[in-house]
All heavy atoms as an XYZ file, in Angstrom:
867
protein
N      -9.018      7.257    -12.243
C      -8.027      6.826    -11.254
C      -7.775      5.337    -11.458
O      -8.699      4.540    -11.744
C      -8.505      7.098     -9.836
C      -7.589      6.557     -8.796
S      -8.180      6.890     -7.123
C      -6.653      7.401     -6.407
N      -6.579      4.993    -11.287
C      -6.150      3.553    -11.428
C      -6.840      2.710    -10.341
O      -7.005      3.131     -9.201
C      -4.631      3.551    -11.178
C      -3.942      2.247    -11.465
C      -2.425      2.377    -11.276
O      -1.973      3.166    -10.399
O      -1.735      1.716    -11.995
N      -7.307      1.529    -10.747
C      -8.009      0.649     -9.845
C      -7.190     -0.600     -9.477
O      -6.530     -1.155    -10.355
C      -9.357      0.232    -10.451
C     -10.313      1.378    -10.610
C     -10.674      2.026     -9.292
O     -11.035      1.345     -8.335
N     -10.547      3.319     -9.255
N      -7.248     -0.999     -8.234
C      -6.535     -2.216     -7.851
C      -7.124     -3.465     -8.515
O      -8.292     -3.433     -8.942
C      -6.706     -2.293     -6.324
C      -7.514     -1.134     -5.916
C      -7.943     -0.383     -7.127
N      -6.319     -4.512     -8.575
C      -6.790     -5.768     -9.104
C      -6.068     -6.904     -8.435
O      -5.068     -6.675     -7.761
C      -6.664     -5.804    -10.627
C      -5.197     -5.682    -11.047
O      -4.406     -6.628    -10.849
N      -4.826     -4.533    -11.622
N      -6.499     -8.105     -8.651
C      -5.843     -9.240     -8.044
C      -5.180    -10.141     -9.099
O      -4.948    -11.317     -8.858
C      -6.811    -10.075     -7.161
C      -8.005    -10.568     -7.919
O      -8.208    -10.226     -9.088
N      -8.848    -11.364     -7.273
N      -4.821     -9.571    -10.239
C      -4.136    -10.294    -11.302
C      -2.838    -10.923    -10.825
O      -2.544    -12.061    -11.145
C      -3.927     -9.428    -12.531
C      -5.224     -9.060    -13.231
C      -5.004     -8.058    -14.340
O      -3.849     -7.886    -14.803
O      -6.008     -7.473    -14.776
N      -2.049    -10.114    -10.100
C      -0.730    -10.637     -9.623
C      -0.939    -11.805     -8.687
O      -0.249    -12.814     -8.765
C       0.091     -9.510     -8.985
C       1.386     -9.984     -8.387
C       2.467    -10.207     -9.213
C       1.524    -10.225     -7.013
C       3.681    -10.673     -8.703
C       2.704    -10.655     -6.469
C       3.792    -10.892     -7.338
O       4.971    -11.348     -6.831
N      -1.895    -11.657     -7.775
C      -2.184    -12.725     -6.819
C      -2.631    -13.969     -7.565
O      -2.227    -15.088     -7.231
C      -3.236    -12.280     -5.778
C      -2.691    -11.119     -4.919
C      -3.705    -13.426     -4.914
C      -3.735    -10.457     -4.061
N      -3.486    -13.787     -8.561
C      -3.964    -14.928     -9.379
C      -2.791    -15.614    -10.078
O      -2.715    -16.847    -10.092
C      -4.994    -14.479    -10.401
C      -6.349    -14.127     -9.749
O      -6.594    -14.534     -8.601
O      -7.114    -13.423    -10.420
N      -1.921    -14.824    -10.696
C      -0.741    -15.396    -11.393
C       0.176    -16.122    -10.432
O       0.664    -17.225    -10.718
C       0.008    -14.300    -12.122
C      -0.529    -13.932    -13.450
C       0.426    -13.122    -14.323
N       1.188    -12.108    -13.622
C       0.838    -10.833    -13.466
N      -0.294    -10.407    -13.981
N       1.594     -9.971    -12.831
N       0.414    -15.521     -9.270
C       1.315    -16.085     -8.294
C       0.776    -17.378     -7.724
O       1.522    -18.372     -7.536
C       1.580    -15.046     -7.181
C       2.645    -15.388     -6.187
C       4.009    -15.443     -6.854
C       2.700    -14.283     -5.114
N      -0.518    -17.375     -7.449
C      -1.075    -18.604     -6.821
C      -1.428    -19.689     -7.809
O      -1.566    -20.856     -7.387
C      -2.308    -18.200     -6.000
O      -3.314    -17.598     -6.823
N      -1.610    -19.316     -9.063
C      -1.978    -20.373    -10.049
C      -3.230    -21.064     -9.637
O      -4.248    -20.460     -9.347
N      -3.211    -22.414     -9.588
C      -4.365    -23.185     -9.218
C      -4.413    -23.505     -7.727
O      -5.308    -24.227     -7.291
C      -4.347    -24.521    -10.019
C      -4.581    -24.305    -11.496
O      -5.262    -23.310    -11.846
O      -4.072    -25.125    -12.272
N      -3.483    -22.908     -6.947
C      -3.428    -23.249     -5.529
C      -4.342    -22.280     -4.761
O      -3.929    -21.210     -4.362
C      -1.983    -23.092     -5.049
C      -1.778    -23.581     -3.629
O      -2.762    -23.686     -2.872
O      -0.606    -23.893     -3.275
N      -5.575    -22.712     -4.593
C      -6.574    -21.840     -3.911
C      -6.181    -21.585     -2.438
O      -6.426    -20.470     -1.947
C      -7.945    -22.528     -3.945
C      -9.103    -21.714     -3.367
C      -9.250    -20.385     -4.076
C     -10.391    -22.511     -3.498
N      -5.554    -22.525     -1.795
C      -5.113    -22.301     -0.406
C      -4.085    -21.211     -0.291
O      -4.160    -20.390      0.609
N      -3.143    -21.179     -1.243
C      -2.129    -20.129     -1.244
C      -2.751    -18.749     -1.506
O      -2.451    -17.777     -0.817
C      -1.075    -20.430     -2.332
C       0.014    -19.368     -2.402
C       1.014    -19.335     -1.471
C       0.005    -18.427     -3.411
C       2.034    -18.352     -1.545
C       0.985    -17.469     -3.485
C       1.996    -17.439     -2.561
N      -3.692    -18.721     -2.474
C      -4.393    -17.479     -2.762
C      -5.158    -16.978     -1.526
O      -5.081    -15.781     -1.202
C      -5.329    -17.665     -3.951
C      -6.063    -16.411     -4.316
C      -6.994    -16.637     -5.497
C      -7.724    -15.377     -5.867
N      -8.560    -15.569     -7.078
N      -5.806    -17.876     -0.862
C      -6.566    -17.531      0.368
C      -5.630    -16.944      1.428
O      -5.987    -15.967      2.081
C      -7.334    -18.753      0.877
O      -8.207    -19.213     -0.159
C      -8.126    -18.441      2.083
N      -4.478    -17.579      1.592
C      -3.524    -17.084      2.605
C      -2.998    -15.696      2.217
O      -2.826    -14.836      3.075
C      -2.352    -18.077      2.775
C      -2.780    -19.330      3.532
C      -1.605    -20.207      3.921
N      -0.814    -20.691      2.778
C      -1.106    -21.741      1.995
N      -2.196    -22.454      2.233
N      -0.310    -22.093      0.998
N      -2.698    -15.513      0.946
C      -2.212    -14.187      0.481
C      -3.235    -13.087      0.746
O      -2.889    -12.012      1.271
C      -1.937    -14.214     -1.041
C      -0.692    -14.916     -1.420
S       0.807    -13.914     -1.141
C       0.530    -12.544     -2.209
N      -4.460    -13.377      0.460
C      -5.534    -12.410      0.705
C      -5.721    -12.141      2.203
O      -5.862    -11.014      2.631
C      -6.844    -12.870      0.043
C      -6.704    -12.832     -1.499
C      -8.043    -12.035      0.519
C      -7.814    -13.491     -2.269
N      -5.658    -13.201      3.004
C      -5.749    -13.045      4.444
C      -4.616    -12.159      4.963
O      -4.863    -11.293      5.862
C      -5.743    -14.402      5.117
N      -3.417    -12.343      4.462
C      -2.303    -11.490      4.867
C      -2.546    -10.033      4.505
O      -2.335     -9.142      5.333
C      -0.967    -11.990      4.262
C      -0.598    -13.330      4.916
C       0.155    -10.978      4.420
C       0.535    -14.056      4.155
N      -2.993     -9.805      3.288
C      -3.329     -8.407      2.874
C      -4.388     -7.819      3.772
O      -4.263     -6.652      4.210
C      -3.824     -8.399      1.429
C      -2.799     -8.393      0.334
C      -3.486     -8.600     -1.007
C      -2.042     -7.124      0.350
N      -5.412     -8.574      4.055
C      -6.524     -8.056      4.885
C      -6.053     -7.744      6.302
O      -6.597     -6.812      6.905
C      -7.687     -9.065      4.941
C      -8.465     -9.097      3.643
C      -9.649    -10.015      3.763
C     -10.496     -9.877      2.525
N     -11.838    -10.452      2.711
N      -5.130     -8.483      6.823
C      -4.627     -8.282      8.152
C      -3.585     -7.141      8.208
O      -3.638     -6.244      9.044
C      -4.020     -9.573      8.736
C      -3.584     -9.403     10.185
C      -2.896    -10.678     10.742
N      -1.614    -10.863     10.093
C      -1.282    -11.886      9.333
N      -2.165    -12.823      9.023
N      -0.076    -11.977      8.789
N      -2.587     -7.215      7.307
C      -1.460     -6.302      7.348
C      -1.759     -4.913      6.832
O      -1.220     -3.935      7.379
C      -0.274     -6.888      6.619
C       0.369     -8.055      7.299
C       1.603     -8.583      6.554
O       1.940     -8.059      5.496
O       2.208     -9.532      7.088
N      -2.538     -4.815      5.788
C      -2.744     -3.504      5.168
C      -3.307     -2.466      6.139
O      -2.727     -1.395      6.306
C      -3.640     -3.597      3.924
C      -3.821     -2.285      3.150
C      -2.508     -1.765      2.596
C      -4.813     -2.513      1.997
N      -4.394     -2.770      6.878
C      -4.896     -1.738      7.816
C      -3.891     -1.427      8.909
O      -3.792     -0.243      9.366
C      -6.138     -2.373      8.412
C      -6.474     -3.552      7.571
C      -5.239     -3.929      6.821
N      -3.123     -2.422      9.374
C      -2.136     -2.210     10.438
C      -1.022     -1.263      9.914
O      -0.628     -0.326     10.638
C      -1.518     -3.519     10.880
C      -2.475     -4.433     11.589
C      -1.889     -5.805     11.844
O      -0.763     -6.100     11.367
O      -2.579     -6.639     12.486
N      -0.543     -1.514      8.719
C       0.549     -0.691      8.153
C       0.074      0.744      7.853
O       0.797      1.693      8.112
C       1.107     -1.349      6.891
C       1.895     -2.600      7.206
C       2.394     -3.319      5.965
O       2.288     -2.768      4.868
O       2.842     -4.477      6.094
N      -1.193      0.866      7.389
C      -1.721      2.198      7.121
C      -1.867      2.977      8.449
O      -1.529      4.157      8.540
C      -3.030      2.105      6.367
C      -2.797      1.626      4.954
C      -3.770      3.460      6.355
C      -4.078      1.310      4.149
N      -2.376      2.315      9.483
C      -2.533      2.977     10.765
C      -1.200      3.436     11.308
O      -1.070      4.540     11.863
C      -3.257      2.022     11.748
N      -0.188      2.582     11.197
C       1.146      2.972     11.698
C       1.698      4.168     10.885
O       2.221      5.110     11.489
C       2.102      1.786     11.593
C       3.534      2.034     11.978
C       3.622      2.504     13.445
C       4.376      0.785     11.793
N       1.556      4.108      9.568
C       2.005      5.210      8.743
C       1.343      6.540      9.167
O       1.993      7.540      9.324
C       1.718      4.892      7.268
C       1.475      6.108      6.429
C       2.506      6.937      5.990
C       0.157      6.490      6.076
C       2.281      8.069      5.237
C      -0.090      7.615      5.303
C       0.953      8.383      4.903
O       0.734      9.530      4.192
N       0.018      6.466      9.361
C      -0.696      7.715      9.721
C      -0.326      8.185     11.114
O      -0.226      9.403     11.321
C      -2.214      7.437      9.644
C      -2.641      7.339      8.179
C      -4.109      7.097      8.016
N      -4.488      7.177      6.603
C      -5.536      6.545      6.080
N      -6.329      5.812      6.833
N      -5.776      6.650      4.778
N      -0.085      7.304     12.054
C       0.396      7.720     13.370
C       1.742      8.380     13.323
O       1.980      9.423     13.925
C       0.466      6.514     14.322
C      -0.882      6.024     14.799
O      -1.889      6.779     14.702
O      -0.938      4.884     15.309
N       2.641      7.802     12.557
C       3.985      8.366     12.422
C       3.925      9.731     11.737
O       4.642     10.677     12.159
C       4.918      7.421     11.649
C       5.272      6.127     12.365
C       5.828      5.107     11.398
C       6.224      6.414     13.515
N       3.112      9.868     10.730
C       2.976     11.119     10.055
C       2.371     12.174     10.983
O       2.815     13.333     11.011
C       2.131     10.973      8.784
C       2.266     12.012      7.726
C       3.697     12.127      7.245
C       1.329     11.748      6.575
N       1.375     11.770     11.740
C       0.708     12.676     12.683
C       1.737     13.188     13.692
O       1.699     14.335     14.165
C      -0.452     11.985     13.387
C      -1.389     12.844     14.104
C      -2.643     12.157     14.615
N      -2.672     10.686     14.627
C      -3.284      9.929     13.667
N      -3.835     10.492     12.650
N      -3.269      8.613     13.760
N       2.674     12.309     14.097
C       3.700     12.669     15.062
C       4.945     13.294     14.394
O       5.962     13.512     15.102
C       4.136     11.401     15.869
C       3.030     10.959     16.771
O       2.287     11.768     17.354
N       2.865      9.644     16.910
N       4.833     13.530     13.116
C       5.909     14.212     12.334
C       7.196     13.410     12.332
O       8.295     13.967     12.198
C       6.155     15.650     12.848
C       4.947     16.515     12.943
C       4.312     16.946     11.671
N       5.247     17.714     10.826
C       5.072     17.875      9.529
N       4.060     17.373      8.896
N       5.948     18.601      8.845
N       7.111     12.079     12.456
C       8.302     11.209     12.340
C       8.436     10.831     10.884
O       8.074      9.710     10.476
C       8.103     10.011     13.246
C       9.403      9.206     13.364
O      10.302      9.346     12.537
O       9.500      8.407     14.304
N       8.972     11.733     10.102
C       9.004     11.568      8.647
C       9.848     10.390      8.179
O       9.459      9.676      7.246
C       9.545     12.837      7.998
C       8.736     14.090      8.322
S       7.059     13.911      7.738
C       6.572     15.601      7.673
N      10.976     10.146      8.788
C      11.806      9.044      8.368
C      11.132      7.679      8.578
O      11.195      6.815      7.715
C      13.194      9.077      9.024
C      14.093     10.244      8.572
C      15.404     10.196      9.353
C      14.355     10.157      7.109
N      10.503      7.518      9.742
C       9.815      6.255     10.015
C       8.568      6.144      9.110
O       8.220      5.058      8.662
C       9.436      6.135     11.498
C      10.588      5.882     12.386
C      11.319      4.566     12.067
O      10.610      3.564     11.819
O      12.549      4.539     12.069
N       7.883      7.263      8.853
C       6.736      7.231      7.929
C       7.214      6.842      6.527
O       6.535      6.062      5.846
C       6.091      8.625      7.918
N       8.396      7.306      6.129
C       8.951      6.927      4.846
C       9.184      5.392      4.783
O       8.936      4.750      3.755
C      10.255      7.657      4.557
N       9.634      4.834      5.908
C       9.827      3.375      5.962
C       8.488      2.636      5.802
O       8.421      1.568      5.160
C      10.505      2.970      7.263
C      11.951      3.339      7.346
C      12.762      2.664      6.275
O      12.585      1.504      5.926
N      13.670      3.430      5.648
N       7.458      3.173      6.407
C       6.109      2.577      6.228
C       5.657      2.666      4.776
O       5.065      1.696      4.247
C       5.081      3.259      7.142
S       5.214      2.740      8.861
N       5.898      3.761      4.169
C       5.528      3.941      2.739
C       6.290      2.924      1.930
O       5.740      2.286      1.024
C       5.806      5.369      2.247
C       5.646      5.487      0.742
C       4.901      6.376      2.925
N       7.548      2.695      2.247
C       8.365      1.673      1.539
C       7.715      0.305      1.631
O       7.596     -0.418      0.634
C       9.788      1.649      2.115
C      10.690      0.710      1.392
N      11.236      1.020      0.189
C      11.072     -0.556      1.708
C      11.949     -0.022     -0.218
N      11.857     -0.955      0.674
N       7.249     -0.060      2.830
C       6.600     -1.344      3.025
C       5.278     -1.399      2.267
O       4.927     -2.423      1.668
C       6.363     -1.610      4.491
C       7.585     -2.044      5.260
C       7.279     -2.395      6.665
C       6.472     -3.686      6.772
N       6.188     -4.116      8.135
N       4.530     -0.305      2.275
C       3.260     -0.243      1.627
C       3.383     -0.332      0.084
O       2.478     -0.826     -0.567
C       2.489      1.030      2.006
C       1.865      0.973      3.422
C       1.570      2.393      3.936
C       0.602      0.116      3.375
N       4.536      0.096     -0.405
C       4.742      0.037     -1.862
C       4.647     -1.395     -2.343
O       4.213     -1.657     -3.466
C       6.099      0.612     -2.255
C       6.181      2.115     -2.190
C       7.451      2.694     -2.796
C       8.711      1.942     -2.510
N       9.910      2.625     -3.012
N       5.064     -2.365     -1.540
C       4.969     -3.760     -1.916
C       3.534     -4.161     -2.134
O       3.196     -4.860     -3.108
C       5.673     -4.677     -0.925
C       7.120     -4.383     -0.797
N       8.047     -4.698     -1.785
C       7.842     -3.811      0.222
C       9.262     -4.295     -1.419
N       9.153     -3.774     -0.190
N       2.663     -3.738     -1.265
C       1.256     -4.071     -1.395
C       0.599     -3.307     -2.578
O      -0.253     -3.830     -3.244
C       0.553     -3.794     -0.059
C       0.987     -4.774      0.973
C       0.325     -4.633      2.256
C       0.714     -5.716      3.246
N       2.160     -5.833      3.533
N       1.072     -2.098     -2.793
C       0.602     -1.324     -3.939
C       0.930     -2.120     -5.224
O       0.090     -2.251     -6.129
C       1.224      0.074     -3.962
C       0.683      0.902     -2.791
C       0.967      0.780     -5.275
C       1.422      2.193     -2.544
N       2.110     -2.641     -5.262
C       2.579     -3.396     -6.431
C       1.757     -4.705     -6.572
O       1.300     -5.062     -7.664
C       4.048     -3.721     -6.279
O       4.485     -4.504     -7.387
N       1.539     -5.394     -5.477
C       0.778     -6.640     -5.488
C      -0.617     -6.409     -6.027
O      -1.180     -7.255     -6.737
C       0.705     -7.272     -4.062
C       2.093     -7.833     -3.701
C      -0.379     -8.326     -3.943
C       2.188     -8.284     -2.248
N      -1.146     -5.258     -5.748
C      -2.549     -4.933     -6.220
C      -2.546     -4.290     -7.582
O      -3.582     -3.787     -8.015
C      -3.252     -4.086     -5.162
C      -3.501     -4.803     -3.843
C      -4.139     -3.833     -2.823
C      -4.392     -6.010     -4.043
N      -1.397     -4.303     -8.253
C      -1.393     -3.875     -9.664
C      -1.442     -2.402     -9.937
O      -1.826     -1.967    -11.022
N      -1.152     -1.595     -8.934
C      -1.218     -0.127     -9.054
C       0.119      0.439     -9.488
O       0.889      0.965     -8.685
C      -1.696      0.494     -7.760
C      -3.074      0.039     -7.311
C      -3.349      0.471     -5.907
C      -4.142      0.602     -8.243
N       0.406      0.378    -10.756
C       1.721      0.795    -11.273
C       1.951      2.285    -11.119
O       3.010      2.695    -10.636
C       1.862      0.423    -12.760
C       1.897     -1.100    -12.973
C       1.954     -1.452    -14.425
O       2.259     -0.609    -15.278
O       1.620     -2.614    -14.742
N       0.977      3.100    -11.431
C       1.110      4.541    -11.249
C       1.166      4.927     -9.762
O       1.902      5.783     -9.359
C      -0.008      5.283    -11.937
C       0.059      5.198    -13.445
C      -1.121      5.873    -14.109
C      -1.056      5.636    -15.582
N      -2.257      6.128    -16.257
N       0.342      4.162     -9.001
C       0.364      4.401     -7.540
C       1.718      4.061     -6.945
O       2.213      4.744     -6.044
N       2.377      3.015     -7.448
C       3.683      2.653     -6.992
C       4.693      3.772     -7.297
O       5.481      4.117     -6.422
C       4.140      1.332     -7.650
C       5.477      0.857     -7.145
C       5.576      0.003     -6.046
C       6.665      1.304     -7.725
C       6.791     -0.422     -5.567
C       7.912      0.887     -7.240
C       7.960      0.021     -6.189
O       9.178     -0.405     -5.701
N       4.685      4.289     -8.511
C       5.597      5.341     -8.855
C       5.397      6.563     -8.001
O       6.351      7.191     -7.525
C       5.426      5.716    -10.348
C       5.873      4.604    -11.291
C       5.494      4.914    -12.712
O       5.166      6.079    -13.068
O       5.530      3.978    -13.528
N       4.137      6.937     -7.752
C       3.826      8.085     -6.901
C       4.309      7.814     -5.484
O       4.892      8.686     -4.827
C       2.328      8.403     -6.979
C       1.911      9.616     -6.183
S       1.558      9.244     -4.460
C       0.324      7.985     -4.619
N       4.050      6.616     -4.959
C       4.494      6.252     -3.616
C       5.972      6.307     -3.473
O       6.520      6.723     -2.429
C       3.957      4.868     -3.257
N       6.675      5.909     -4.528
C       8.142      5.978     -4.520
C       8.616      7.414     -4.351
O       9.501      7.707     -3.543
C       8.669      5.346     -5.802
C      10.165      5.072     -5.729
O      10.591      4.432     -4.721
O      10.875      5.417     -6.691
N       7.985      8.300     -5.073
C       8.345      9.719     -4.954
C       7.935     10.283     -3.608
O       8.682     11.063     -2.994
C       7.691     10.538     -6.086
C       8.063     11.999     -6.044
C       9.540     12.241     -6.203
O      10.175     11.734     -7.113
N      10.162     12.948     -5.266
N       6.767      9.867     -3.100
C       6.333     10.315     -1.795
C       7.280      9.875     -0.710
O       7.597     10.614      0.233
C       4.897      9.847     -1.524
C       4.325     10.297     -0.218
C       4.315     11.651      0.170
C       3.757      9.370      0.661
C       3.795     12.071      1.373
C       3.252      9.796      1.895
C       3.274     11.146      2.214
N       7.756      8.621     -0.826
C       8.755      8.109      0.147
C       9.978      9.029      0.183
O      10.490      9.387      1.261
C       9.155      6.684     -0.229
C      10.226      6.109      0.681
C      10.674      4.721      0.207
O      10.185      4.218     -0.816
O      11.591      4.203      0.875
N      10.474      9.420     -0.997
C      11.621     10.330     -1.053
C      11.299     11.695     -0.464
O      12.127     12.269      0.219
C      12.094     10.468     -2.511
C      12.761      9.197     -3.056
C      13.917      8.721     -2.212
O      14.801      9.511     -1.834
O      13.952      7.495     -1.916
N      10.094     12.170     -0.745
C       9.692     13.458     -0.172
C       9.691     13.413      1.339
O      10.218     14.329      2.014
C       8.275     13.833     -0.613
C       8.212     14.157     -2.098
O       9.207     14.302     -2.787
N       6.973     14.264     -2.621
N       9.198     12.331      1.919
C       9.186     12.181      3.403
C      10.595     12.136      3.944
O      10.861     12.704      5.018
C       8.408     10.954      3.819
C       6.911     11.003      3.616
C       6.273      9.625      3.934
C       6.292     12.068      4.525
N      11.489     11.497      3.254
C      12.887     11.429      3.714
C      13.492     12.833      3.767
O      14.440     13.064      4.561
C      13.722     10.540      2.791
C      13.419      9.080      2.910
C      14.243      8.276      1.922
C      13.917      6.807      1.968
N      14.671      6.040      0.978
N      12.938     13.735      2.954
C      13.413     15.116      2.952
C      12.454     16.035      3.729
O      12.485     17.230      3.539
C      13.571     15.616      1.498
C      14.683     14.895      0.766
O      15.797     14.838      1.258
N      14.353     14.265     -0.331
N      11.622     15.423      4.566
C      10.724     16.156      5.480
C       9.679     16.977      4.733
O       9.240     18.021      5.181
C      11.464     17.008      6.462
N       9.259     16.491      3.562
C       8.185     17.149      2.770
C       7.030     16.215      2.657
O       7.176     15.001      2.435
C       8.692     17.526      1.373
C       9.837     18.466      1.400
N       9.708     19.808      1.750
C      11.162     18.310      1.127
C      10.872     20.381      1.676
N      11.769     19.526      1.317
N       5.801     16.762      2.708
C       4.635     15.936      2.592
C       3.953     16.083      1.225
O       2.788     15.662      1.051
C       3.622     16.247      3.716
O       3.291     17.644      3.661
C       4.194     15.872      5.066
N       4.662     16.638      0.264
C       4.121     16.750     -1.082
C       3.727     15.358     -1.579
O       4.489     14.414     -1.360
C       5.147     17.361     -2.012
O       5.589     18.603     -1.468
C       4.580     17.626     -3.410
N       2.545     15.242     -2.176
C       1.954     14.009     -2.663
C       1.201     13.215     -1.582
O       0.662     12.151     -1.833
C       2.964     13.057     -3.329
C       3.634     13.618     -4.573
C       4.694     12.611     -5.091
C       2.595     13.891     -5.660
N       1.124     13.764     -0.366
C       0.438     13.044      0.713
C      -1.028     12.765      0.365
O      -1.527     11.637      0.560
C       0.498     13.811      2.026
C      -0.249     13.116      3.149
C      -0.237     13.880      4.468
O       0.470     14.889      4.584
N      -1.004     13.427      5.422
N      -1.733     13.778     -0.171
C      -3.167     13.548     -0.501
C      -3.338     12.510     -1.558
O      -4.262     11.676     -1.509
C      -3.843     14.840     -0.846
O      -3.274     15.403     -1.990
N      -2.450     12.485     -2.546
C      -2.492     11.467     -3.586
C      -2.242     10.042     -3.030
O      -2.898      9.098     -3.368
C      -1.457     11.735     -4.707
C      -1.753     13.014     -5.475
O      -2.947     13.410     -5.529
O      -0.809     13.586     -6.001
N      -1.262      9.964     -2.132
C      -0.917      8.699     -1.484
C      -2.103      8.224     -0.646
O      -2.478      7.037     -0.672
C       0.335      8.879     -0.640
C       0.795      7.566     -0.072
C       1.353      6.559     -0.872
C       0.728      7.317      1.295
C       1.791      5.369     -0.326
C       1.170      6.116      1.857
C       1.697      5.133      1.035
N      -2.743      9.134      0.074
C      -3.898      8.763      0.926
C      -5.055      8.258      0.048
O      -5.711      7.305      0.446
C      -4.403      9.988      1.718
C      -3.433     10.444      2.798
C      -3.394      9.560      4.023
O      -4.390      8.821      4.234
O      -2.422      9.587      4.754
N      -5.246      8.804     -1.113
C      -6.285      8.303     -2.026
C      -5.967      6.846     -2.476
O      -6.892      6.025     -2.537
C      -6.449      9.219     -3.242
C      -7.143     10.499     -2.897
S      -7.629     11.593     -4.259
C      -6.606     11.158     -5.595
N      -4.732      6.589     -2.768
C      -4.323      5.227     -3.114
C      -4.606      4.296     -1.947
O      -5.140      3.166     -2.140
C      -2.849      5.186     -3.570
C      -2.355      3.742     -3.694
C      -2.647      5.900     -4.876
N      -4.217      4.703     -0.763
C      -4.455      3.830      0.448
C      -5.905      3.556      0.630
O      -6.294      2.396      0.874
C      -3.877      4.495      1.700
C      -2.393      4.663      1.741
C      -1.974      5.347      3.058
C      -1.623      3.345      1.579
N      -6.763      4.552      0.500
C      -8.206      4.370      0.661
C      -8.755      3.445     -0.409
O      -9.572      2.583     -0.074
C      -8.915      5.719      0.637
C      -8.588      6.586      1.841
O      -8.117      6.047      2.855
O      -8.850      7.821      1.761
N      -8.302      3.598     -1.602
C      -8.760      2.725     -2.704
C      -8.338      1.290     -2.431
O      -9.134      0.324     -2.634
C      -8.143      3.211     -4.039
O      -8.600      4.545     -4.309
C      -8.580      2.342     -5.199
N      -7.106      1.089     -1.975
C      -6.631     -0.233     -1.676
C      -7.433     -0.859     -0.557
O      -7.812     -2.045     -0.625
C      -5.156     -0.186     -1.265
C      -4.211      0.110     -2.391
S      -2.493      0.435     -1.856
C      -2.125     -0.956     -0.858
N      -7.712     -0.122      0.478
C      -8.462     -0.649      1.631
C      -9.857     -1.116      1.193
O     -10.308     -2.152      1.591
C      -8.561      0.381      2.749
C      -7.313      0.442      3.604
C      -7.544      1.251      4.864
O      -7.915      2.413      4.794
N      -7.290      0.620      5.981
N     -10.507     -0.300      0.413
C     -11.859     -0.674     -0.075
C     -11.769     -1.960     -0.901
O     -12.612     -2.858     -0.697
C     -12.461      0.470     -0.916
C     -13.107      1.532     -0.088
C     -13.958      2.486     -0.939
N     -13.231      3.084     -2.067
C     -12.481      4.160     -1.973
N     -12.302      4.759     -0.825
N     -11.852      4.629     -3.045
N     -10.823     -2.063     -1.766
C     -10.644     -3.219     -2.586
C     -10.393     -4.490     -1.759
O     -10.983     -5.513     -1.970
C      -9.529     -3.008     -3.641
C      -9.304     -4.176     -4.538
C     -10.153     -4.405     -5.610
C      -8.253     -5.062     -4.298
C      -9.948     -5.493     -6.429
C      -8.035     -6.135     -5.158
C      -8.910     -6.359     -6.195
N      -9.437     -4.381     -0.833
C      -9.066     -5.531     -0.008
C     -10.218     -6.004      0.856
O     -10.390     -7.237      1.033
C      -7.795     -5.213      0.806
C      -7.528     -6.225      1.875
C      -6.580     -5.060     -0.121
N     -11.028     -5.094      1.349
C     -12.177     -5.477      2.150
C     -13.129     -6.388      1.362
O     -13.814     -7.222      1.941
C     -12.898     -4.252      2.664
C     -12.357     -3.699      3.914
C     -13.277     -2.561      4.480
N     -12.454     -1.498      4.978
C     -12.457     -0.247      4.555
N     -13.267      0.129      3.583
N     -11.661      0.649      5.082
N     -13.190     -6.097      0.065
C     -14.183     -6.840     -0.784
C     -13.605     -8.138     -1.330
O     -14.339     -8.919     -1.960
C     -14.614     -5.928     -1.932
C     -15.394     -4.724     -1.453
C     -15.734     -3.756     -2.554
O     -15.454     -4.046     -3.742
O     -16.209     -2.669     -2.242
N     -12.335     -8.400     -1.137
C     -11.732     -9.655     -1.681
C     -12.304    -10.857     -0.920
O     -12.626    -10.836      0.192
C     -10.192     -9.639     -1.505
C      -9.413     -8.822     -2.508
C      -7.927     -8.806     -2.138
C      -9.603     -9.357     -3.904
């Protein structure tokens, strides 16, 4: 399975440790909130709003270098727009992997 990394954050922040620290703090704060919202919307069968959450989460997937995860999330977003949950378990695995990684940053 593809593993998250902080290469993009490192490239973006360069030698600016303060910027890198702020980026990581934003990830640590926003990622769990966005995942919780996505799961609540899915539990309530609000597929279109859940698709919007997936769209937002795709940015964080990209930031963490998960190229295959991004492609799968893109397809899952489209599935949700069509009221299908195909790829949900794969997407959940990506979310769990991201959360573990971000906690350790």
